[in-house]
N, C-alpha and C positions, 0 to 999 in steps of 0.2 A: 588558514584561521583554523585553531584547534579547539577551541571552546563553541559551546552552545550558542546557537543564534539568537537564542531568547536574552534579552536584559535581563538584569534583577527585576523583582517588584518592588515597589515604594519608591522609584525615582520620581522626582516631580514632573505634573504635566506640563507642558509647553505652553504656552501663551503666545497667541496668533498675534505676529507683528504686524506692521503695516506692507502693503504690496511692494513690488520692485520699483528702484527710482529708474529715470529715463537712463543714467550714466549706467547703473547696474546691466539694464537690459541690453545697452548699446554695446558694453563690453563682452557680455556672454557671447553675443552675437557675433563681435568681433574675432573672439577665440575661436568660436566654431568656425569660419571660415578661414582663419589662418592654419588650422590644421587640415584644412582641404576638404572637410565633411559635407556631403550632399545629401545622405539620408541619415536621419536621425531618430532615435526613439527616446521619448521622454516619459519620465516617472515622478508622480508628484504626490504629496500627502494630499488630505482633502481639506485645509483650511482655505479661508477664503485668500489671504496673499498667496499661497502656493498656486491657487488655481489662479489668480489674477495674473502671476509672473508668466505661467504656462501658456496661458491665452494669448497674451502680448508677444511673448518669445515666438510662438508657433505663427502667429500671423507676420510676423516680421520675417520670419524664418521662409515661409512660403510664398510671400511677396518677394522674395528676394530669388527665387526659382530653385527652393530647397525643398525635400520632402519630409514628412514626419510620418513614418512608418505606423507608429501606435502610440498611443497616450495610455498610461497605465497608473491607476491611483491606486492609492495603498490607504488601509486607518491606522490610526494609530495604536490601536490594540487588535490582534488577530491570533488565531491559534499557531500558525506558523509562518505567515506572508509567503510560503510556498507558491502558491497559484499566480500571485502576483509577479513574483521574481523570475519565476519561468517565463510567463508571458513577456516582460520587459527584455530578458537576456536572449531569448530565442527571435526575436528581431534582427539580432546582429549587424546593427546599423554601425556606420561610419564611428558614430558618435552618440554617447548617451547623454541627456540632460535631466539634471534632479531638482527637484524644487519641495520644498516642505518644512514643517517643524523638524526639530533636531530628533526628538525621542522616537517618533514613528519613522523618520529617514533611518535612524542607525538600527533600527529592527530590520526595516527592509534590506537595509545595505550589509546587515549580517547574514541575513537570508541569503542573498545573491554571491556573496564571498563563500559560504558555506555548500551552497546546492547549485553553483551555474557557473558557466565560463564568462561571466562579466567579469571587467578590466577596470580598475579605478582608473587608469591611466590615460582611459579611452573614454573618459567622464567628464563633465564639467557640470557646475552647480553653483546657484545663488547664494548670495552673501549669508543667509541665517545658517547655511551649513555650513561655511568658513571659519568656525569658532572653535576654540580649544574645547570648549565644551561638547560641541557637536561631534567633533574628529576624535575627542576621548572616548565616548560612547563606543565607537566602533575599534578605537584602536589606530591611532596615526602609522604604526608599523604595519598595518594590514591595507593602508591606503595611500600606497605610494603612486604620486603622478597625478593624483584627484587634484583637479584644479577649478577656479571658478572666480566671479566678479565679487567685488566688496560694493556695499550700495553707493559709495562715491564714484564708482568707474575704476578703482584699484584691481588687483588681481591679487591672487592668494593661490598657493600650491603646497600640496603634501610632498616633502622631501625628507627623507634619512631620518622617519619619525617627528618631524615638526611642520607646523604649517610656516610657511613664508610668506610674507606680505611684500607688495611692490605698490606703491603710490602710484596715484592716477598719472599717466605720462611717462611712466619709467619705461626703460628698456628691458627691465627683467620681467617681462610677461612669459606665462607658459607658452611654449610654440611646438612642444613635441609633436609628433606625426600621431595621427589616430590610430594606425595601424601598426 
């Protein structure tokens, strides 16, 4: 990444959306298991929807025998997000899981790209982050391999500078190895 990790000022603030759907939670869990992950690190924004997604995902993950190494929260506005990015990346999990409003997530993700060994291809995210707007705030060319679930249980993957969607039940789900 060649530009500053901070986004320009004056962007619209995100409005918190609904919490995760059951289909979305099932799909993120399934994708993590398909990648062979056992130890995960979770990053999230401070919205109620992100908190609900992470709380339920972590409960499901740990009930299934997986380990949550760390949960790092980030603010929508910060001086640099360096402290949060360093903590999240330092966990060095099999897989990172991310949830939150797009603007704060983009700031955090830009810092991860700029300052840490974090890898988008070892990251799954919830539906709110799998949009052209959210991905565009970071630049799809910076996020190759980032994948996640849609609210209806489908999947999305960033590949070749674009977001590719696969409907629920499709065979085109992201299955790249975690490492």
